[in-house]
Jmol script that loads the backbone (N, CA, C; Angstrom):
load data "model"
ATOM      1  N   MET A   1       0.850  -1.180   0.000  1.00  0.00           N
ATOM      2  CA  MET A   1       0.000   0.000   0.000  1.00  0.00           C
ATOM      3  C   MET A   1       0.889   1.234   0.000  1.00  0.00           C
ATOM      4  N   SER A   2       0.617   2.174  -0.895  1.00  0.00           N
ATOM      5  CA  SER A   2       1.450   3.365  -0.984  1.00  0.00           C
ATOM      6  C   SER A   2       1.059   4.376   0.080  1.00  0.00           C
ATOM      7  N   GLN A   3       2.039   5.182   0.457  1.00  0.00           N
ATOM      8  CA  GLN A   3       1.790   6.220   1.447  1.00  0.00           C
ATOM      9  C   GLN A   3       1.144   7.415   0.777  1.00  0.00           C
ATOM     10  N   PRO A   4       0.364   8.203   1.541  1.00  0.00           N
ATOM     11  CA  PRO A   4      -0.253   9.389   0.949  1.00  0.00           C
ATOM     12  C   PRO A   4       0.812  10.389   0.520  1.00  0.00           C
ATOM     13  N   GLU A   5       0.505  11.137  -0.525  1.00  0.00           N
ATOM     14  CA  GLU A   5       1.424  12.155  -1.017  1.00  0.00           C
ATOM     15  C   GLU A   5       1.533  13.273   0.018  1.00  0.00           C
ATOM     16  N   PRO A   6       2.745  13.809   0.228  1.00  0.00           N
ATOM     17  CA  PRO A   6       2.902  14.896   1.207  1.00  0.00           C
ATOM     18  C   PRO A   6       2.056  16.110   0.822  1.00  0.00           C
ATOM     19  N   SER A   7       1.621  16.831   1.811  1.00  0.00           N
ATOM     20  CA  SER A   7       0.818  18.033   1.579  1.00  0.00           C
ATOM     21  C   SER A   7       1.615  19.069   0.808  1.00  0.00           C
ATOM     22  N   LEU A   8       0.936  19.744  -0.111  1.00  0.00           N
ATOM     23  CA  LEU A   8       1.550  20.786  -0.921  1.00  0.00           C
ATOM     24  C   LEU A   8       1.307  22.144  -0.276  1.00  0.00           C
ATOM     25  N   VAL A   9       2.383  22.849   0.017  1.00  0.00           N
ATOM     26  CA  VAL A   9       2.342  24.167   0.632  1.00  0.00           C
ATOM     27  C   VAL A   9       2.768  25.203  -0.393  1.00  0.00           C
ATOM     28  N   LEU A  10       1.951  26.221  -0.567  1.00  0.00           N
ATOM     29  CA  LEU A  10       2.314  27.379  -1.386  1.00  0.00           C
ATOM     30  C   LEU A  10       2.728  28.481  -0.425  1.00  0.00           C
ATOM     31  N   ILE A  11       3.970  28.940  -0.538  1.00  0.00           N
ATOM     32  CA  ILE A  11       4.460  29.983   0.353  1.00  0.00           C
ATOM     33  C   ILE A  11       4.830  31.213  -0.481  1.00  0.00           C
ATOM     34  N   ALA A  12       4.248  32.354  -0.114  1.00  0.00           N
ATOM     35  CA  ALA A  12       4.455  33.592  -0.868  1.00  0.00           C
ATOM     36  C   ALA A  12       5.020  34.679   0.037  1.00  0.00           C
ATOM     37  N   ASP A  13       6.166  35.189  -0.370  1.00  0.00           N
ATOM     38  CA  ASP A  13       6.818  36.281   0.354  1.00  0.00           C
ATOM     39  C   ASP A  13       7.824  36.917  -0.595  1.00  0.00           C
ATOM     40  N   ASP A  14       7.874  38.232  -0.614  1.00  0.00           N
ATOM     41  CA  ASP A  14       8.809  38.908  -1.509  1.00  0.00           C
ATOM     42  C   ASP A  14      10.231  38.949  -0.957  1.00  0.00           C
ATOM     43  N   HIS A  15      10.409  38.575   0.296  1.00  0.00           N
ATOM     44  CA  HIS A  15      11.752  38.517   0.888  1.00  0.00           C
ATOM     45  C   HIS A  15      12.313  37.111   0.674  1.00  0.00           C
ATOM     46  N   ASP A  16      13.276  37.032  -0.233  1.00  0.00           N
ATOM     47  CA  ASP A  16      13.820  35.734  -0.629  1.00  0.00           C
ATOM     48  C   ASP A  16      14.352  34.917   0.543  1.00  0.00           C
ATOM     49  N   ASP A  17      15.118  35.546   1.430  1.00  0.00           N
ATOM     50  CA  ASP A  17      15.747  34.805   2.521  1.00  0.00           C
ATOM     51  C   ASP A  17      14.723  34.132   3.430  1.00  0.00           C
ATOM     52  N   GLY A  18      13.727  34.881   3.853  1.00  0.00           N
ATOM     53  CA  GLY A  18      12.702  34.310   4.736  1.00  0.00           C
ATOM     54  C   GLY A  18      11.891  33.241   4.046  1.00  0.00           C
ATOM     55  N   ARG A  19      11.499  33.505   2.798  1.00  0.00           N
ATOM     56  CA  ARG A  19      10.706  32.531   2.039  1.00  0.00           C
ATOM     57  C   ARG A  19      11.488  31.231   1.866  1.00  0.00           C
ATOM     58  N   ARG A  20      12.740  31.358   1.494  1.00  0.00           N
ATOM     59  CA  ARG A  20      13.568  30.156   1.281  1.00  0.00           C
ATOM     60  C   ARG A  20      13.810  29.402   2.580  1.00  0.00           C
ATOM     61  N   MET A  21      14.023  30.138   3.673  1.00  0.00           N
ATOM     62  CA  MET A  21      14.252  29.476   4.956  1.00  0.00           C
ATOM     63  C   MET A  21      13.033  28.623   5.325  1.00  0.00           C
ATOM     64  N   TYR A  22      11.845  29.226   5.228  1.00  0.00           N
ATOM     65  CA  TYR A  22      10.632  28.474   5.549  1.00  0.00           C
ATOM     66  C   TYR A  22      10.427  27.322   4.566  1.00  0.00           C
ATOM     67  N   ALA A  23      10.658  27.569   3.284  1.00  0.00           N
ATOM     68  CA  ALA A  23      10.462  26.527   2.266  1.00  0.00           C
ATOM     69  C   ALA A  23      11.397  25.347   2.504  1.00  0.00           C
ATOM     70  N   GLU A  24      12.649  25.621   2.792  1.00  0.00           N
ATOM     71  CA  GLU A  24      13.616  24.546   3.037  1.00  0.00           C
ATOM     72  C   GLU A  24      13.250  23.753   4.288  1.00  0.00           C
ATOM     73  N   TYR A  25      12.848  24.450   5.332  1.00  0.00           N
ATOM     74  CA  TYR A  25      12.474  23.750   6.562  1.00  0.00           C
ATOM     75  C   TYR A  25      11.248  22.870   6.322  1.00  0.00           C
ATOM     76  N   LEU A  26      10.233  23.424   5.660  1.00  0.00           N
ATOM     77  CA  LEU A  26       9.014  22.648   5.408  1.00  0.00           C
ATOM     78  C   LEU A  26       9.304  21.446   4.513  1.00  0.00           C
ATOM     79  N   ALA A  27      10.171  21.621   3.523  1.00  0.00           N
ATOM     80  CA  ALA A  27      10.548  20.495   2.663  1.00  0.00           C
ATOM     81  C   ALA A  27      11.256  19.414   3.487  1.00  0.00           C
ATOM     82  N   ALA A  28      12.123  19.830   4.397  1.00  0.00           N
ATOM     83  CA  ALA A  28      12.809  18.868   5.261  1.00  0.00           C
ATOM     84  C   ALA A  28      11.831  18.141   6.189  1.00  0.00           C
ATOM     85  N   MET A  29      10.709  18.782   6.488  1.00  0.00           N
ATOM     86  CA  MET A  29       9.677  18.171   7.339  1.00  0.00           C
ATOM     87  C   MET A  29       8.739  17.264   6.529  1.00  0.00           C
ATOM     88  N   GLY A  30       8.971  17.173   5.223  1.00  0.00           N
ATOM     89  CA  GLY A  30       8.189  16.259   4.412  1.00  0.00           C
ATOM     90  C   GLY A  30       7.098  16.884   3.562  1.00  0.00           C
ATOM     91  N   PHE A  31       6.993  18.203   3.591  1.00  0.00           N
ATOM     92  CA  PHE A  31       6.011  18.885   2.749  1.00  0.00           C
ATOM     93  C   PHE A  31       6.582  19.062   1.338  1.00  0.00           C
ATOM     94  N   ARG A  32       5.696  19.130   0.361  1.00  0.00           N
ATOM     95  CA  ARG A  32       6.081  19.596  -0.967  1.00  0.00           C
ATOM     96  C   ARG A  32       5.836  21.104  -0.933  1.00  0.00           C
ATOM     97  N   VAL A  33       6.767  21.884  -1.452  1.00  0.00           N
ATOM     98  CA  VAL A  33       6.679  23.336  -1.335  1.00  0.00           C
ATOM     99  C   VAL A  33       6.838  23.988  -2.703  1.00  0.00           C
ATOM    100  N   VAL A  34       5.956  24.961  -2.969  1.00  0.00           N
ATOM    101  CA  VAL A  34       6.060  25.802  -4.145  1.00  0.00           C
ATOM    102  C   VAL A  34       6.152  27.235  -3.638  1.00  0.00           C
ATOM    103  N   GLU A  35       7.037  28.034  -4.234  1.00  0.00           N
ATOM    104  CA  GLU A  35       7.267  29.400  -3.782  1.00  0.00           C
ATOM    105  C   GLU A  35       6.729  30.424  -4.776  1.00  0.00           C
ATOM    106  N   ALA A  36       6.222  31.536  -4.227  1.00  0.00           N
ATOM    107  CA  ALA A  36       5.792  32.684  -5.013  1.00  0.00           C
ATOM    108  C   ALA A  36       6.461  33.930  -4.451  1.00  0.00           C
ATOM    109  N   ARG A  37       6.780  34.885  -5.324  1.00  0.00           N
ATOM    110  CA  ARG A  37       7.489  36.102  -4.904  1.00  0.00           C
ATOM    111  C   ARG A  37       6.574  37.276  -4.603  1.00  0.00           C
ATOM    112  N   ASP A  38       5.301  37.149  -4.939  1.00  0.00           N
ATOM    113  CA  ASP A  38       4.357  38.233  -4.662  1.00  0.00           C
ATOM    114  C   ASP A  38       2.937  37.684  -4.676  1.00  0.00           C
ATOM    115  N   GLY A  39       1.989  38.540  -4.330  1.00  0.00           N
ATOM    116  CA  GLY A  39       0.604  38.110  -4.240  1.00  0.00           C
ATOM    117  C   GLY A  39       0.005  37.691  -5.567  1.00  0.00           C
ATOM    118  N   GLU A  40       0.370  38.384  -6.633  1.00  0.00           N
ATOM    119  CA  GLU A  40      -0.145  38.045  -7.965  1.00  0.00           C
ATOM    120  C   GLU A  40       0.268  36.629  -8.357  1.00  0.00           C
ATOM    121  N   GLU A  41       1.538  36.333  -8.162  1.00  0.00           N
ATOM    122  CA  GLU A  41       2.043  34.998  -8.480  1.00  0.00           C
ATOM    123  C   GLU A  41       1.383  33.950  -7.581  1.00  0.00           C
ATOM    124  N   ALA A  42       1.147  34.285  -6.325  1.00  0.00           N
ATOM    125  CA  ALA A  42       0.507  33.352  -5.396  1.00  0.00           C
ATOM    126  C   ALA A  42      -0.902  32.992  -5.850  1.00  0.00           C
ATOM    127  N   VAL A  43      -1.663  33.989  -6.281  1.00  0.00           N
ATOM    128  CA  VAL A  43      -3.034  33.740  -6.742  1.00  0.00           C
ATOM    129  C   VAL A  43      -3.022  32.834  -7.975  1.00  0.00           C
ATOM    130  N   LYS A  44      -2.147  33.126  -8.924  1.00  0.00           N
ATOM    131  CA  LYS A  44      -2.058  32.311 -10.140  1.00  0.00           C
ATOM    132  C   LYS A  44      -1.656  30.874  -9.818  1.00  0.00           C
ATOM    133  N   LEU A  45      -0.663  30.720  -8.949  1.00  0.00           N
ATOM    134  CA  LEU A  45      -0.221  29.378  -8.582  1.00  0.00           C
ATOM    135  C   LEU A  45      -1.306  28.620  -7.816  1.00  0.00           C
ATOM    136  N   ALA A  46      -1.994  29.295  -6.922  1.00  0.00           N
ATOM    137  CA  ALA A  46      -3.055  28.635  -6.147  1.00  0.00           C
ATOM    138  C   ALA A  46      -4.117  28.069  -7.090  1.00  0.00           C
ATOM    139  N   ARG A  47      -4.453  28.809  -8.113  1.00  0.00           N
ATOM    140  CA  ARG A  47      -5.444  28.328  -9.090  1.00  0.00           C
ATOM    141  C   ARG A  47      -4.933  27.108  -9.844  1.00  0.00           C
ATOM    142  N   ARG A  48      -3.644  27.132 -10.164  1.00  0.00           N
ATOM    143  CA  ARG A  48      -3.081  26.074 -10.986  1.00  0.00           C
ATOM    144  C   ARG A  48      -2.749  24.807 -10.207  1.00  0.00           C
ATOM    145  N   ILE A  49      -2.173  24.949  -9.008  1.00  0.00           N
ATOM    146  CA  ILE A  49      -1.658  23.767  -8.303  1.00  0.00           C
ATOM    147  C   ILE A  49      -2.565  23.256  -7.195  1.00  0.00           C
ATOM    148  N   ARG A  50      -3.539  24.049  -6.778  1.00  0.00           N
ATOM    149  CA  ARG A  50      -4.477  23.648  -5.715  1.00  0.00           C
ATOM    150  C   ARG A  50      -3.738  23.117  -4.472  1.00  0.00           C
ATOM    151  N   PRO A  51      -3.014  23.999  -3.781  1.00  0.00           N
ATOM    152  CA  PRO A  51      -2.237  23.561  -2.614  1.00  0.00           C
ATOM    153  C   PRO A  51      -3.138  23.143  -1.453  1.00  0.00           C
ATOM    154  N   ALA A  52      -2.571  22.413  -0.533  1.00  0.00           N
ATOM    155  CA  ALA A  52      -3.296  22.028   0.681  1.00  0.00           C
ATOM    156  C   ALA A  52      -3.431  23.219   1.614  1.00  0.00           C
ATOM    157  N   ILE A  53      -2.458  24.131   1.550  1.00  0.00           N
ATOM    158  CA  ILE A  53      -2.442  25.323   2.399  1.00  0.00           C
ATOM    159  C   ILE A  53      -1.617  26.409   1.713  1.00  0.00           C
ATOM    160  N   VAL A  54      -1.983  27.664   1.967  1.00  0.00           N
ATOM    161  CA  VAL A  54      -1.236  28.809   1.457  1.00  0.00           C
ATOM    162  C   VAL A  54      -0.670  29.565   2.656  1.00  0.00           C
ATOM    163  N   VAL A  55       0.608  29.878   2.588  1.00  0.00           N
ATOM    164  CA  VAL A  55       1.280  30.685   3.605  1.00  0.00           C
ATOM    165  C   VAL A  55       1.728  31.949   2.899  1.00  0.00           C
ATOM    166  N   LEU A  56       1.273  33.112   3.399  1.00  0.00           N
ATOM    167  CA  LEU A  56       1.683  34.325   2.699  1.00  0.00           C
ATOM    168  C   LEU A  56       1.899  35.513   3.602  1.00  0.00           C
ATOM    169  N   ASP A  57       2.758  36.379   3.091  1.00  0.00           N
ATOM    170  CA  ASP A  57       3.082  37.650   3.723  1.00  0.00           C
ATOM    171  C   ASP A  57       1.988  38.650   3.357  1.00  0.00           C
ATOM    172  N   ILE A  58       1.843  39.707   4.115  1.00  0.00           N
ATOM    173  CA  ILE A  58       0.859  40.744   3.803  1.00  0.00           C
ATOM    174  C   ILE A  58       1.463  41.798   2.875  1.00  0.00           C
ATOM    175  N   GLN A  59       2.626  42.301   3.221  1.00  0.00           N
ATOM    176  CA  GLN A  59       3.221  43.381   2.445  1.00  0.00           C
ATOM    177  C   GLN A  59       4.090  42.807   1.334  1.00  0.00           C
ATOM    178  N   MET A  60       3.506  42.783   0.116  1.00  0.00           N
ATOM    179  CA  MET A  60       4.211  42.276  -1.059  1.00  0.00           C
ATOM    180  C   MET A  60       3.921  43.198  -2.234  1.00  0.00           C
ATOM    181  N   PRO A  61       4.821  43.209  -3.216  1.00  0.00           N
ATOM    182  CA  PRO A  61       4.591  44.044  -4.403  1.00  0.00           C
ATOM    183  C   PRO A  61       3.516  43.449  -5.317  1.00  0.00           C
ATOM    184  N   ARG A  62       3.091  44.232  -6.269  1.00  0.00           N
ATOM    185  CA  ARG A  62       2.092  43.910  -7.289  1.00  0.00           C
ATOM    186  C   ARG A  62       0.713  43.641  -6.694  1.00  0.00           C
ATOM    187  N   LEU A  63       0.611  42.759  -5.731  1.00  0.00           N
ATOM    188  CA  LEU A  63      -0.658  42.454  -5.078  1.00  0.00           C
ATOM    189  C   LEU A  63      -0.348  42.090  -3.635  1.00  0.00           C
ATOM    190  N   ASP A  64      -0.904  42.856  -2.699  1.00  0.00           N
ATOM    191  CA  ASP A  64      -0.596  42.577  -1.294  1.00  0.00           C
ATOM    192  C   ASP A  64      -1.309  41.311  -0.824  1.00  0.00           C
ATOM    193  N   GLY A  65      -0.915  40.844   0.355  1.00  0.00           N
ATOM    194  CA  GLY A  65      -1.468  39.611   0.891  1.00  0.00           C
ATOM    195  C   GLY A  65      -2.959  39.664   1.153  1.00  0.00           C
ATOM    196  N   LEU A  66      -3.472  40.808   1.609  1.00  0.00           N
ATOM    197  CA  LEU A  66      -4.908  40.925   1.871  1.00  0.00           C
ATOM    198  C   LEU A  66      -5.712  40.749   0.589  1.00  0.00           C
ATOM    199  N   SER A  67      -5.263  41.377  -0.480  1.00  0.00           N
ATOM    200  CA  SER A  67      -5.944  41.239  -1.775  1.00  0.00           C
ATOM    201  C   SER A  67      -5.790  39.820  -2.313  1.00  0.00           C
ATOM    202  N   ALA A  68      -4.622  39.225  -2.092  1.00  0.00           N
ATOM    203  CA  ALA A  68      -4.405  37.842  -2.539  1.00  0.00           C
ATOM    204  C   ALA A  68      -5.358  36.890  -1.821  1.00  0.00           C
ATOM    205  N   ILE A  69      -5.564  37.098  -0.524  1.00  0.00           N
ATOM    206  CA  ILE A  69      -6.501  36.263   0.229  1.00  0.00           C
ATOM    207  C   ILE A  69      -7.886  36.361  -0.401  1.00  0.00           C
ATOM    208  N   GLN A  70      -8.326  37.569  -0.648  1.00  0.00           N
ATOM    209  CA  GLN A  70      -9.666  37.776  -1.215  1.00  0.00           C
ATOM    210  C   GLN A  70      -9.802  37.118  -2.580  1.00  0.00           C
ATOM    211  N   ARG A  71      -8.783  37.219  -3.407  1.00  0.00           N
ATOM    212  CA  ARG A  71      -8.848  36.595  -4.736  1.00  0.00           C
ATOM    213  C   ARG A  71      -8.850  35.073  -4.639  1.00  0.00           C
ATOM    214  N   ILE A  72      -8.032  34.533  -3.747  1.00  0.00           N
ATOM    215  CA  ILE A  72      -8.002  33.077  -3.567  1.00  0.00           C
ATOM    216  C   ILE A  72      -9.367  32.591  -3.079  1.00  0.00           C
ATOM    217  N   ARG A  73      -9.975  33.337  -2.174  1.00  0.00           N
ATOM    218  CA  ARG A  73     -11.276  32.954  -1.623  1.00  0.00           C
ATOM    219  C   ARG A  73     -12.416  33.039  -2.651  1.00  0.00           C
ATOM    220  N   THR A  74     -12.261  33.847  -3.698  1.00  0.00           N
ATOM    221  CA  THR A  74     -13.317  33.949  -4.706  1.00  0.00           C
ATOM    222  C   THR A  74     -13.280  32.784  -5.700  1.00  0.00           C
ATOM    223  N   ASP A  75     -12.186  32.044  -5.726  1.00  0.00           N
ATOM    224  CA  ASP A  75     -12.072  30.868  -6.598  1.00  0.00           C
ATOM    225  C   ASP A  75     -12.746  29.697  -5.891  1.00  0.00           C
ATOM    226  N   SER A  76     -13.831  29.189  -6.455  1.00  0.00           N
ATOM    227  CA  SER A  76     -14.619  28.154  -5.784  1.00  0.00           C
ATOM    228  C   SER A  76     -13.794  26.920  -5.434  1.00  0.00           C
ATOM    229  N   ALA A  77     -12.808  26.580  -6.242  1.00  0.00           N
ATOM    230  CA  ALA A  77     -11.981  25.406  -5.955  1.00  0.00           C
ATOM    231  C   ALA A  77     -11.030  25.639  -4.786  1.00  0.00           C
ATOM    232  N   ASN A  78     -10.722  26.893  -4.506  1.00  0.00           N
ATOM    233  CA  ASN A  78      -9.772  27.210  -3.432  1.00  0.00           C
ATOM    234  C   ASN A  78     -10.416  27.893  -2.235  1.00  0.00           C
ATOM    235  N   ARG A  79     -11.706  28.040  -2.266  1.00  0.00           N
ATOM    236  CA  ARG A  79     -12.422  28.787  -1.225  1.00  0.00           C
ATOM    237  C   ARG A  79     -12.123  28.284   0.191  1.00  0.00           C
ATOM    238  N   ASP A  80     -11.960  26.978   0.341  1.00  0.00           N
ATOM    239  CA  ASP A  80     -11.802  26.398   1.674  1.00  0.00           C
ATOM    240  C   ASP A  80     -10.364  26.048   2.042  1.00  0.00           C
ATOM    241  N   ILE A  81      -9.415  26.386   1.188  1.00  0.00           N
ATOM    242  CA  ILE A  81      -8.012  26.116   1.501  1.00  0.00           C
ATOM    243  C   ILE A  81      -7.598  26.972   2.691  1.00  0.00           C
ATOM    244  N   PRO A  82      -6.956  26.375   3.688  1.00  0.00           N
ATOM    245  CA  PRO A  82      -6.458  27.190   4.801  1.00  0.00           C
ATOM    246  C   PRO A  82      -5.403  28.181   4.303  1.00  0.00           C
ATOM    247  N   ILE A  83      -5.489  29.396   4.811  1.00  0.00           N
ATOM    248  CA  ILE A  83      -4.503  30.431   4.484  1.00  0.00           C
ATOM    249  C   ILE A  83      -3.897  30.921   5.790  1.00  0.00           C
ATOM    250  N   LEU A  84      -2.593  30.762   5.901  1.00  0.00           N
ATOM    251  CA  LEU A  84      -1.843  31.207   7.068  1.00  0.00           C
ATOM    252  C   LEU A  84      -1.038  32.434   6.678  1.00  0.00           C
ATOM    253  N   VAL A  85      -1.291  33.534   7.354  1.00  0.00           N
ATOM    254  CA  VAL A  85      -0.579  34.779   7.086  1.00  0.00           C
ATOM    255  C   VAL A  85       0.591  34.897   8.050  1.00  0.00           C
ATOM    256  N   VAL A  86       1.720  35.293   7.509  1.00  0.00           N
ATOM    257  CA  VAL A  86       2.908  35.585   8.308  1.00  0.00           C
ATOM    258  C   VAL A  86       3.178  37.071   8.110  1.00  0.00           C
ATOM    259  N   THR A  87       3.021  37.850   9.166  1.00  0.00           N
ATOM    260  CA  THR A  87       3.134  39.300   9.035  1.00  0.00           C
ATOM    261  C   THR A  87       4.005  39.895  10.134  1.00  0.00           C
ATOM    262  N   ALA A  88       4.632  41.005   9.818  1.00  0.00           N
ATOM    263  CA  ALA A  88       5.487  41.694  10.781  1.00  0.00           C
ATOM    264  C   ALA A  88       4.695  42.641  11.672  1.00  0.00           C
ATOM    265  N   SER A  89       3.416  42.823  11.386  1.00  0.00           N
ATOM    266  CA  SER A  89       2.607  43.820  12.089  1.00  0.00           C
ATOM    267  C   SER A  89       1.425  43.196  12.819  1.00  0.00           C
ATOM    268  N   ASP A  90       1.277  43.558  14.086  1.00  0.00           N
ATOM    269  CA  ASP A  90       0.098  43.122  14.846  1.00  0.00           C
ATOM    270  C   ASP A  90      -1.184  43.647  14.212  1.00  0.00           C
ATOM    271  N   ASP A  91      -1.130  44.848  13.636  1.00  0.00           N
ATOM    272  CA  ASP A  91      -2.306  45.442  12.997  1.00  0.00           C
ATOM    273  C   ASP A  91      -2.807  44.586  11.837  1.00  0.00           C
ATOM    274  N   HIS A  92      -1.886  43.990  11.097  1.00  0.00           N
ATOM    275  CA  HIS A  92      -2.269  43.185   9.940  1.00  0.00           C
ATOM    276  C   HIS A  92      -2.918  41.865  10.345  1.00  0.00           C
ATOM    277  N   HIS A  93      -2.658  41.428  11.560  1.00  0.00           N
ATOM    278  CA  HIS A  93      -3.214  40.160  12.039  1.00  0.00           C
ATOM    279  C   HIS A  93      -4.732  40.164  11.931  1.00  0.00           C
ATOM    280  N   GLN A  94      -5.370  41.156  12.511  1.00  0.00           N
ATOM    281  CA  GLN A  94      -6.839  41.234  12.481  1.00  0.00           C
ATOM    282  C   GLN A  94      -7.352  41.490  11.068  1.00  0.00           C
ATOM    283  N   GLN A  95      -6.653  42.337  10.318  1.00  0.00           N
ATOM    284  CA  GLN A  95      -7.056  42.608   8.931  1.00  0.00           C
ATOM    285  C   GLN A  95      -7.024  41.333   8.095  1.00  0.00           C
ATOM    286  N   ALA A  96      -6.019  40.505   8.323  1.00  0.00           N
ATOM    287  CA  ALA A  96      -5.891  39.248   7.578  1.00  0.00           C
ATOM    288  C   ALA A  96      -7.054  38.313   7.892  1.00  0.00           C
ATOM    289  N   LEU A  97      -7.407  38.215   9.157  1.00  0.00           N
ATOM    290  CA  LEU A  97      -8.530  37.354   9.539  1.00  0.00           C
ATOM    291  C   LEU A  97      -9.833  37.860   8.935  1.00  0.00           C
ATOM    292  N   GLU A  98     -10.014  39.174   8.942  1.00  0.00           N
ATOM    293  CA  GLU A  98     -11.217  39.756   8.349  1.00  0.00           C
ATOM    294  C   GLU A  98     -11.263  39.545   6.833  1.00  0.00           C
ATOM    295  N   ALA A  99     -10.099  39.489   6.186  1.00  0.00           N
ATOM    296  CA  ALA A  99     -10.035  39.274   4.743  1.00  0.00           C
ATOM    297  C   ALA A  99     -10.282  37.816   4.360  1.00  0.00           C
ATOM    298  N   GLY A 100     -10.210  36.913   5.346  1.00  0.00           N
ATOM    299  CA  GLY A 100     -10.472  35.506   5.062  1.00  0.00           C
ATOM    300  C   GLY A 100      -9.356  34.550   5.408  1.00  0.00           C
ATOM    301  N   ALA A 101      -8.291  35.043   6.047  1.00  0.00           N
ATOM    302  CA  ALA A 101      -7.216  34.147   6.470  1.00  0.00           C
ATOM    303  C   ALA A 101      -7.720  33.215   7.564  1.00  0.00           C
ATOM    304  N   SER A 102      -7.155  32.030   7.602  1.00  0.00           N
ATOM    305  CA  SER A 102      -7.520  31.045   8.623  1.00  0.00           C
ATOM    306  C   SER A 102      -6.811  31.312   9.943  1.00  0.00           C
ATOM    307  N   ALA A 103      -5.589  31.840   9.848  1.00  0.00           N
ATOM    308  CA  ALA A 103      -4.778  32.121  11.033  1.00  0.00           C
ATOM    309  C   ALA A 103      -3.650  33.056  10.624  1.00  0.00           C
ATOM    310  N   ALA A 104      -2.989  33.614  11.621  1.00  0.00           N
ATOM    311  CA  ALA A 104      -1.856  34.498  11.362  1.00  0.00           C
ATOM    312  C   ALA A 104      -0.811  34.308  12.452  1.00  0.00           C
ATOM    313  N   CYS A 105       0.439  34.480  12.080  1.00  0.00           N
ATOM    314  CA  CYS A 105       1.517  34.477  13.063  1.00  0.00           C
ATOM    315  C   CYS A 105       2.493  35.588  12.696  1.00  0.00           C
ATOM    316  N   LEU A 106       3.241  36.009  13.679  1.00  0.00           N
ATOM    317  CA  LEU A 106       4.153  37.132  13.483  1.00  0.00           C
ATOM    318  C   LEU A 106       5.451  36.691  12.832  1.00  0.00           C
ATOM    319  N   LYS A 107       5.931  37.523  11.905  1.00  0.00           N
ATOM    320  CA  LYS A 107       7.259  37.339  11.345  1.00  0.00           C
ATOM    321  C   LYS A 107       8.229  37.662  12.450  1.00  0.00           C
ATOM    322  N   HIS A 108       9.152  37.166  12.557  1.00  0.00           N
ATOM    323  CA  HIS A 108       9.936  36.092  12.052  1.00  0.00           C
ATOM    324  C   HIS A 108       9.823  34.939  13.019  1.00  0.00           C
ATOM    325  N   CYS A 109       8.691  34.280  12.959  1.00  0.00           N
ATOM    326  CA  CYS A 109       8.496  33.121  13.821  1.00  0.00           C
ATOM    327  C   CYS A 109       9.477  32.033  13.405  1.00  0.00           C
ATOM    328  N   LEU A 110       9.811  31.196  14.339  1.00  0.00           N
ATOM    329  CA  LEU A 110      10.723  30.099  14.040  1.00  0.00           C
ATOM    330  C   LEU A 110      10.068  29.153  13.045  1.00  0.00           C
ATOM    331  N   PRO A 111      10.846  28.541  12.191  1.00  0.00           N
ATOM    332  CA  PRO A 111      10.277  27.590  11.238  1.00  0.00           C
ATOM    333  C   PRO A 111       9.477  26.480  11.919  1.00  0.00           C
ATOM    334  N   GLU A 112       9.920  26.077  13.112  1.00  0.00           N
ATOM    335  CA  GLU A 112       9.201  25.041  13.851  1.00  0.00           C
ATOM    336  C   GLU A 112       7.790  25.500  14.223  1.00  0.00           C
ATOM    337  N   GLU A 113       7.674  26.772  14.594  1.00  0.00           N
ATOM    338  CA  GLU A 113       6.358  27.319  14.938  1.00  0.00           C
ATOM    339  C   GLU A 113       5.458  27.382  13.711  1.00  0.00           C
ATOM    340  N   LEU A 114       6.027  27.759  12.570  1.00  0.00           N
ATOM    341  CA  LEU A 114       5.264  27.807  11.328  1.00  0.00           C
ATOM    342  C   LEU A 114       4.760  26.406  10.968  1.00  0.00           C
ATOM    343  N   ALA A 115       5.640  25.416  11.047  1.00  0.00           N
ATOM    344  CA  ALA A 115       5.251  24.035  10.725  1.00  0.00           C
ATOM    345  C   ALA A 115       4.167  23.538  11.675  1.00  0.00           C
ATOM    346  N   LYS A 116       4.283  23.883  12.948  1.00  0.00           N
ATOM    347  CA  LYS A 116       3.275  23.471  13.929  1.00  0.00           C
ATOM    348  C   LYS A 116       1.911  24.066  13.575  1.00  0.00           C
ATOM    349  N   GLU A 117       1.888  25.329  13.183  1.00  0.00           N
ATOM    350  CA  GLU A 117       0.635  25.992  12.814  1.00  0.00           C
ATOM    351  C   GLU A 117       0.059  25.386  11.530  1.00  0.00           C
ATOM    352  N   ILE A 118       0.916  25.059  10.578  1.00  0.00           N
ATOM    353  CA  ILE A 118       0.460  24.410   9.343  1.00  0.00           C
ATOM    354  C   ILE A 118      -0.176  23.064   9.663  1.00  0.00           C
ATOM    355  N   HIS A 119       0.486  22.274  10.483  1.00  0.00           N
ATOM    356  CA  HIS A 119      -0.078  20.976  10.882  1.00  0.00           C
ATOM    357  C   HIS A 119      -1.436  21.163  11.556  1.00  0.00           C
ATOM    358  N   ARG A 120      -1.539  22.138  12.420  1.00  0.00           N
ATOM    359  CA  ARG A 120      -2.810  22.389  13.122  1.00  0.00           C
ATOM    360  C   ARG A 120      -3.911  22.740  12.125  1.00  0.00           C
ATOM    361  N   LEU A 121      -3.610  23.626  11.189  1.00  0.00           N
ATOM    362  CA  LEU A 121      -4.614  24.037  10.210  1.00  0.00           C
ATOM    363  C   LEU A 121      -5.008  22.888   9.287  1.00  0.00           C
ATOM    364  N   LEU A 122      -4.067  22.072   8.905  1.00  0.00           N
ATOM    365  CA  LEU A 122      -4.383  20.942   8.014  1.00  0.00           C
ATOM    366  C   LEU A 122      -5.226  19.892   8.734  1.00  0.00           C
ATOM    367  N   ARG A 123      -4.971  19.660   9.992  1.00  0.00           N
ATOM    368  CA  ARG A 123      -5.792  18.713  10.771  1.00  0.00           C
ATOM    369  C   ARG A 123      -7.197  19.260  10.961  1.00  0.00           C
ATOM    370  N   ARG A 124      -7.302  20.544  11.239  1.00  0.00           N
ATOM    371  CA  ARG A 124      -8.608  21.170  11.469  1.00  0.00           C
ATOM    372  C   ARG A 124      -9.452  21.148  10.204  1.00  0.00           C
ATOM    373  N   ASP A 125      -8.779  21.233   9.055  1.00  0.00           N
ATOM    374  CA  ASP A 125      -9.488  21.306   7.778  1.00  0.00           C
ATOM    375  C   ASP A 125     -10.111  19.976   7.387  1.00  0.00           C
ATOM    376  N   ARG A 126      -9.675  18.890   7.957  1.00  0.00           N
ATOM    377  CA  ARG A 126     -10.185  17.556   7.568  1.00  0.00           C
ATOM    378  C   ARG A 126     -11.484  17.234   8.205  1.00  0.00           C
TER     379      ARG A 126
END
end "model"
wireframe off; spacefill off
backbone 0.3
color backbone group
């Protein structure tokens, strides 16, 4: 009997170092990871790859995280995908939840904390 395929995580952040750090850690934890550099790319990828969860920053070029959340939520196939926002601002936390995010955590949370929150959201979604 084959094992289930690892969960696909879409992570969007315009800061390469932070995005790569989280992506590498999540990949080492057994997730499949796809990266986006801004909100526009995140929305396009979410439509195409149908990730198990989206992790995104709020302050990004071309399309900010709040607008990306709203666009992802308008796609019927992605409406129920958990969205975890990683933001540097406490103010953005509430705005993200109001926009449709499932949860939010503060930047620069440890990769272990991010993975723990992803696991929690994926279990809750089932």
